[in-house]
C-alpha positions as CSV (number, residue, x, y, z in Angstrom):
1,M,-37.4,109.0,31.2
2,F,-38.7,105.9,33.2
3,R,-41.1,105.0,30.4
4,K,-38.3,105.3,27.8
5,M,-36.1,103.0,29.9
6,L,-38.9,100.5,30.2
7,V,-39.6,100.4,26.5
8,T,-35.9,99.9,25.9
9,L,-35.7,97.0,28.3
10,M,-38.7,95.4,26.8
11,A,-37.2,95.7,23.4
12,L,-34.0,94.0,24.6
13,S,-35.9,91.2,26.2
14,L,-37.8,90.5,23.0
15,A,-34.5,90.5,21.1
16,L,-33.1,87.9,23.5
17,L,-36.1,85.6,23.3
18,P,-34.9,83.7,20.1
19,A,-31.5,83.1,21.6
20,L,-33.0,81.8,24.8
21,A,-35.3,79.5,22.9
22,C,-32.4,78.2,20.9
23,A,-30.4,77.5,24.1
24,E,-33.4,75.6,25.6
25,T,-33.9,73.5,22.5
26,E,-30.3,72.8,21.5
27,T,-30.0,69.9,19.2
28,Y,-27.1,67.5,20.0
29,T,-25.3,65.7,17.2
30,I,-24.4,62.1,18.1
31,G,-22.3,59.8,16.0
32,F,-22.8,56.0,15.9
33,A,-19.8,54.0,14.7
34,V,-21.2,50.5,14.0
35,S,-19.0,47.5,13.3
36,T,-21.0,46.0,10.4
37,L,-24.5,46.3,8.9
38,E,-24.1,42.9,7.2
39,N,-25.2,41.4,10.5
40,P,-29.0,41.6,11.2
41,F,-28.3,42.1,14.9
42,F,-26.6,45.5,14.1
43,V,-29.2,46.4,11.5
44,T,-31.8,46.1,14.3
45,M,-29.6,48.3,16.4
46,K,-29.2,50.9,13.7
47,D,-33.0,51.0,13.0
48,A,-33.8,51.4,16.7
49,A,-31.1,54.1,17.1
50,E,-32.6,56.2,14.2
51,A,-36.1,55.8,15.6
52,K,-35.0,56.7,19.2
53,A,-32.9,59.7,18.0
54,A,-36.0,61.1,16.2
55,E,-38.0,60.7,19.3
56,L,-35.4,62.4,21.5
57,G,-34.8,65.2,19.0
58,V,-31.2,64.2,18.5
59,E,-29.3,64.4,15.2
60,L,-27.8,61.0,14.6
61,M,-25.0,60.2,12.2
62,V,-24.3,56.5,11.4
63,L,-21.2,55.1,9.8
64,D,-20.7,51.4,8.9
65,A,-17.1,50.0,9.3
66,Q,-17.9,46.9,7.3
67,D,-16.1,44.8,10.0
68,N,-12.8,46.5,9.3
69,A,-10.9,48.0,12.2
70,E,-8.9,50.4,10.0
71,T,-12.1,51.6,8.4
72,Q,-13.6,52.2,11.8
73,A,-10.6,54.2,13.0
74,S,-10.9,56.4,9.9
75,Q,-14.6,56.9,10.5
76,V,-14.0,57.9,14.2
77,E,-11.4,60.5,12.9
78,D,-14.2,61.8,10.6
79,F,-16.6,62.1,13.5
80,I,-14.0,64.0,15.5
81,T,-13.4,66.4,12.6
82,R,-17.2,67.0,12.3
83,G,-17.2,67.9,16.0
84,V,-20.0,65.6,17.2
85,D,-21.2,66.2,20.7
86,L,-20.8,62.5,21.7
87,L,-19.8,59.3,20.0
88,I,-21.4,55.8,20.4
89,I,-19.0,53.1,19.3
90,N,-19.7,49.4,18.6
91,P,-16.1,48.3,18.1
92,V,-14.9,45.9,15.4
93,D,-12.1,45.0,17.7
94,S,-11.7,45.9,21.4
95,D,-7.9,46.3,21.2
96,A,-7.8,48.2,17.9
97,I,-10.5,50.8,18.9
98,G,-8.5,51.9,21.9
99,T,-6.4,54.4,19.9
100,S,-9.6,55.9,18.5
101,V,-11.1,56.3,22.0
102,V,-8.0,58.0,23.2
103,A,-8.2,60.4,20.2
104,C,-11.8,61.2,21.3
105,N,-10.6,61.8,24.8
106,D,-8.0,64.2,23.5
107,A,-10.7,66.0,21.5
108,E,-13.0,66.1,24.6
109,I,-15.7,64.1,22.8
110,P,-17.3,61.7,25.3
111,V,-17.6,58.1,24.2
112,I,-20.2,55.4,25.0
113,T,-19.4,51.8,23.8
114,V,-22.1,49.2,23.1
115,T,-21.8,45.4,22.8
116,R,-18.0,45.4,22.7
117,A,-15.8,47.3,25.1
118,S,-12.6,49.3,24.4
119,N,-9.5,48.0,26.0
120,A,-7.9,51.5,26.1
121,G,-9.0,55.1,26.6
122,T,-11.8,56.4,28.8
123,V,-15.5,55.9,28.1
124,V,-18.4,57.5,30.0
125,Q,-20.4,54.2,29.9
126,H,-20.3,50.7,28.4
127,L,-23.6,49.0,27.6
128,D,-23.6,45.3,27.0
129,I,-24.9,42.0,28.0
130,D,-23.2,39.7,30.4
131,N,-21.4,37.7,27.7
132,K,-20.2,35.1,30.1
133,E,-23.8,34.6,31.2
134,A,-24.9,34.2,27.6
135,G,-22.3,31.4,27.1
136,R,-23.3,29.8,30.4
137,L,-27.0,29.7,29.4
138,D,-26.2,27.9,26.2
139,A,-23.9,25.5,28.0
140,E,-26.4,24.6,30.6
141,Q,-29.1,23.9,28.0
142,M,-26.5,21.8,26.1
143,I,-25.7,19.8,29.2
144,K,-29.4,19.1,29.7
145,D,-29.9,18.2,26.0
146,L,-26.9,15.9,25.9
147,D,-27.3,14.4,29.4
148,G,-23.9,15.8,30.3
149,K,-21.8,13.9,27.8
150,G,-20.8,14.3,24.1
151,K,-18.5,16.1,21.7
152,V,-18.9,19.7,20.8
153,A,-17.3,22.2,18.4
154,I,-17.2,25.9,18.9
155,L,-17.5,28.7,16.3
156,E,-15.7,31.7,17.7
157,G,-16.5,35.4,17.0
158,T,-14.1,38.1,15.8
159,P,-10.6,37.5,17.4
160,G,-9.9,40.2,20.0
161,A,-13.5,41.3,20.6
162,S,-14.4,41.3,24.2
163,S,-17.7,39.4,23.4
164,T,-15.7,36.6,21.8
165,L,-13.5,36.1,24.8
166,E,-16.3,36.3,27.3
167,R,-18.8,34.1,25.5
168,E,-16.0,31.5,25.2
169,E,-15.1,31.8,28.9
170,G,-18.6,31.5,30.2
171,F,-19.4,28.5,28.0
172,T,-16.2,26.5,28.8
173,A,-16.5,27.3,32.5
174,A,-20.0,25.9,32.7
175,L,-18.9,22.6,31.0
176,E,-16.3,21.9,33.8
177,G,-17.2,18.7,35.6
178,T,-19.2,17.3,32.8
179,E,-18.3,14.7,30.2
180,I,-18.8,17.1,27.3
181,E,-15.5,17.4,25.3
182,I,-14.6,20.4,23.2
183,V,-13.0,18.8,20.1
184,T,-12.3,22.0,18.2
185,S,-12.7,25.8,18.5
186,L,-12.3,27.9,15.4
187,T,-13.1,31.5,14.4
188,A,-15.8,32.3,11.9
189,N,-15.8,36.1,12.6
190,Y,-19.5,36.3,13.5
191,S,-20.3,35.7,9.8
192,R,-23.0,33.3,8.4
193,E,-20.9,32.5,5.3
194,E,-17.8,31.8,7.3
195,G,-19.8,29.8,9.8
196,A,-21.0,27.6,7.0
197,T,-17.5,27.1,5.6
198,V,-15.8,26.5,8.9
199,T,-18.5,24.0,9.9
200,E,-17.9,22.1,6.6
201,D,-14.3,21.6,7.7
202,I,-15.3,20.7,11.2
203,L,-17.7,18.0,10.0
204,Q,-15.1,16.5,7.7
205,A,-12.6,16.3,10.6
206,N,-15.1,15.0,13.1
207,P,-17.3,12.1,12.0
208,E,-18.6,12.0,15.6
209,L,-20.1,15.3,16.8
210,D,-23.0,16.0,19.1
211,A,-23.3,19.7,19.2
212,I,-22.0,23.1,17.8
213,Y,-21.9,26.2,20.0
214,A,-21.6,29.5,18.0
215,H,-20.8,32.8,19.6
216,N,-23.7,34.4,17.6
217,D,-26.7,33.4,15.6
218,E,-25.2,34.3,12.2
219,M,-22.5,31.6,12.6
220,A,-25.1,29.2,14.1
221,L,-27.3,29.6,11.0
222,G,-24.3,29.0,8.8
223,A,-23.7,25.8,10.7
224,V,-27.3,24.8,10.3
225,R,-26.9,25.0,6.5
226,S,-23.8,22.9,6.4
227,V,-25.0,20.3,8.9
228,A,-28.2,19.9,6.9
229,A,-26.2,19.6,3.6
230,A,-24.1,16.9,5.3
231,G,-27.3,15.0,6.3
232,R,-26.4,15.2,10.0
233,S,-29.1,17.5,11.4
234,E,-30.6,14.7,13.5
235,E,-27.4,14.0,15.3
236,I,-26.0,17.5,15.9
237,K,-27.6,20.2,18.1
238,I,-26.8,23.8,17.3
239,Y,-26.7,26.7,19.8
240,G,-26.4,30.5,19.2
241,I,-26.7,33.9,20.7
242,D,-28.7,37.0,19.7
243,A,-32.3,35.7,19.0
244,T,-32.4,37.2,15.5
245,D,-35.6,36.6,13.5
246,D,-33.9,33.8,11.4
247,A,-32.6,32.1,14.5
248,L,-35.9,32.2,16.3
249,A,-37.5,30.6,13.3
250,A,-34.7,27.9,13.3
251,V,-35.3,27.2,17.0
252,E,-39.0,26.8,16.4
253,S,-38.4,24.5,13.4
254,G,-35.9,22.4,15.5
255,E,-32.9,23.4,13.3
256,M,-31.4,25.1,16.3
257,A,-31.6,23.8,19.9
258,A,-31.4,27.3,21.5
259,T,-30.4,30.9,21.3
260,V,-30.0,33.7,23.8
261,Q,-32.0,36.9,23.5
262,Q,-29.9,40.1,24.1
263,Q,-32.2,42.9,22.8
264,P,-30.0,45.1,20.6
265,D,-32.9,47.6,20.2
266,L,-33.1,48.1,24.0
267,Q,-29.3,48.4,24.2
268,I,-29.0,51.2,21.7
269,Q,-32.1,53.0,22.9
270,T,-30.7,53.0,26.5
271,A,-27.3,54.2,25.1
272,L,-29.0,57.2,23.4
273,E,-31.1,58.1,26.4
274,N,-28.0,58.0,28.6
275,A,-26.0,60.0,26.1
276,L,-28.5,62.8,26.4
277,K,-28.4,62.6,30.2
278,Y,-24.6,62.9,30.1
279,L,-24.7,65.8,27.7
280,N,-27.2,67.5,30.0
281,G,-24.8,67.2,33.0
282,E,-25.8,63.9,34.6
283,T,-23.3,61.3,35.8
284,L,-23.7,57.8,34.3
285,E,-23.0,54.3,35.7
286,E,-19.8,52.9,34.2
287,R,-21.5,49.8,32.9
288,V,-25.1,48.8,32.2
289,N,-26.1,45.2,31.4
290,I,-29.2,44.4,29.3
291,P,-31.1,41.4,30.6
292,L,-30.8,38.0,28.9
293,K,-33.3,35.2,28.1
294,L,-32.7,31.7,26.9
295,I,-34.9,30.8,23.9
296,V,-35.8,27.2,23.3
297,K,-38.6,25.6,21.3
298,E,-41.9,25.8,23.0
299,E,-43.3,22.5,24.1
300,E,-46.5,21.4,22.3
């Protein structure tokens, strides 16, 4: 009788092994709602996310909102319907995404935001840079380059995005007490093409201009193109944020005065690592800032 019971128990244990193995090696599905893949910054982020997900054994689903807040809202609904375990969102608009985050909260799907925050709903973590610090770094370099006086135009990012508001605030605050005058501040929606078009208008309206500060490198590179076409490259210094490959080349060639490195690859890698920690029961910090570095041309 005892031997019969032992054989039966062993058989049950062997039958349970596959289920236990599956429990131990559960594969999580994480969604990544990205604002736009037209911007090289977010392409870098997507590529790094896919590589990191493969390393962590996570199934990653990526949807591109093409810089449209309504499209992103629809995509978040799709992620909810698919029942992802966690959603990482890079919002098109910090106000507009709030409704989607609340919908995730109602569906009990945890949310991590990257680069831009959500102004409503609850997220388990926000990963970003200190956007005010990024603006301040560019401003301090500009003050140095212009000896504390001159006229500057600003190319703003997407209206309503937290990064837009904070990069503007950090920059303008750092200029207080100097003789640098902001002659105009116009949106170009973080786009290279819009940056070029808006810069053309700025140049026509401002025959005297010493610098252009763009909230990101794509707009700065658009400004580089228009300033060069107007034959004013020698008189106008251009500053950006992101340290994309094209911007780094422009800094090295002297077409841009500076950019700020914010490491999108490290940001999304950290987001995925922390997503896995949260899904496995760990508590996360509410906010994580990725270190910044000012990039200027190396002295020869």
